[in-house]
Every structure is written in structure tokens, then in C-alpha cells.
N, C-alpha and C positions, 0 to 999 in steps of 0.2 A: 678495816675493813680488806675488801677481797676482792682479791685479781679476778675481773669478769673478761673473759674475752673470746668468747663460744659460749653455742646454744646447748652444749652438753656444762658449760661453768653455772649460767640456767638453772641448767633442772638442781643442780647440782648441791645450790640457794636454798633453790624454794622447794629443796627436799626436804633438809636441815631445819629449814622453820618450819615444821613439819602440814606444811600445802599438798596436796596428792593430785598429781603427776595418771593425766588420762592418755596415749598410749592413741592415735593414730593405726592405724594395721594396716601393713605395706602398698597389699592390694584394694584398696582404697586409697590409694597417694597414684597406683599404677589407674585404675579408671580418673581418678581427681584429673590426672593426667593427656588421661585416649577420652575424657569425654572434651575437654579444650582444645582437644591436639594440641600442649607445647608439649617441655620438659624443664620443670622445671629444678632448679635453682639448686642445691645442694642442703644450702643451708636451706632455704627452707622444707625442701627433707625433712630435717634432721627433730628442726620445732617440729613441726607436726608426728613423729614416729617418738619423739620425746612425748609429749602435749599436746599436743592440737590437738586430744578432744577435750582438753579443762586443764590448768595449774594453781585453781587453789583460789590465792588472792589477786594474783599478773594477769592482768592486761584486764578486770573486770569492768566492766558496762561497757566494753568490744566485744568491736565483731571481730575473728578474727578466729574462733573457734570454728573445727568441720560440718558442725551442723551449721553454719548460715553461711559454707566458703561457695556454693552456685550460686545465692543470691547478691553475692558482691558488688559484684559489678553490673550490674540489674541497676540497686541504689544507688555505685555509685556515679554511674547513667543521669536519674533522676536526678543526682543532691547537682551536679555540674547544671544541663536544662538549667533547674529553676533559678537558678545562677548566670545565666546568662551566657556561663562559661568553656572557651572551648573542646573536643572533645579526648575524651582520653586519644593517646596514641596505643596505634593498632595491637602492639608484641607491646600492651600492659594486664600487664594486672595482681589485680587486688586482690590485695589478700589484706586488710584493716579497714574499718572504718568504726566513728564516736562518738557517740551518743545523735547520731544520722547527720553532724552538719560538718566530721573532719572525713578525713578518705587518704591511702597511700597509695604509691603501686610501686613494684618493682617494673623494670624490661623484662623477658622470660629467655630477650638476645645478647644482656649482660654477662655474663658469668656469674658463677655460680656464687659468689656473693657478692650481685648487683644492685645498686646506691636505688636509694626509699624517694621517689617523689613523692610528696602532698598537695593536696587537697585543703580550704576550709572558708568554708560558709564566710563570706562579711572579711576578706582580706582586705577584697579591691583588684588585686591583682589583677592578671591578665596569663599570668602563667604557671604551670606548676613547681611548684618552690621544691628545691633539693632541701630535704630532712638529713640522712646524713647520706655518707658518700658508700655507706652498707650494709647491708638485712642485718649481721649479724649489729650492729651495730647499733641499729632500731628498736631493733627487743634488748640490747641492753638499753639502753636509755629506757624503756619502756620498767624496766624492773627497778629502776631510781622511784621513780610515779608512785610503785607499790608497793615496793619496800626506799626506804629514803636513807634511811639509815648505811645499807649496803654503798 
């Protein structure tokens, strides 16, 4: 079992296992920040720089890659509205959805490796749940779904 502590560790494991990682150009990340008028956390930018356009089997079936980033907030708002759930916080950046019934976001004002908050349809909760203490931990947890032997 490999020790995984960073986005780079995830990228190294994926590459070792034959996954093709497709990075996002720095200029596109800057454009994303300008579009949303935010400064994205360093951990998220590293994810985008290393594998933001795709990563083989990693997070297949989830909407997390750059081709869907600009749609995620709208889709998330539709999901929570359909479930009569509270609105997303003002500084929430939705970076992940899965199969249209789960979402995850971080607050752009909570540091370079912020906590991740989560909503899943049908859970009956009236608040967003703390999913992981850091964005890095979220990405590591996703690795175990796609590469269980890690």
C-alpha cells in the first residue's frame, strides 16, 4: 500500500498504473478564476494542472473535469432546489458532482486546502455535511473508489 499525501502522489499512482493524465493549461485556470472572481485554493489548482482534463479511471462517472466545471454550480443549484434544500453558501465553489444526485463544494475563503462539504439527494438532512477536512483528503478518498488496492 502506497502512502498518499498529496495531489502529486495521486498523479504518480495513476501514471504508474497506466492512466493517461490530461492537464489544464495555466491560462485556462486563470480564466476560470477571473470568470468566477475568485482565487482558487492551491490544492485545487494543482489538481487541475496535473489532471484537470481527465485521469483515466480516476473519478470516471463524476463531473469533476474541466469540460464541465462551468456547468457544475448551475447543476448543483438545480439539484438542491429540486430537493427543497437550502441554497449554496455565497463563496461555495462546486467542483464535483456524481450521477446528478450528489455534489461537493469548498469555500474559496477557507484556505489553500479547504474542507469539502457535501449534499446527496434523499439523505433527509437540512444542512450540508462536512465530507472531508481537506480537499486533498477528498481527492485521496476518491482514489480508493477507483483503485481499491491503493
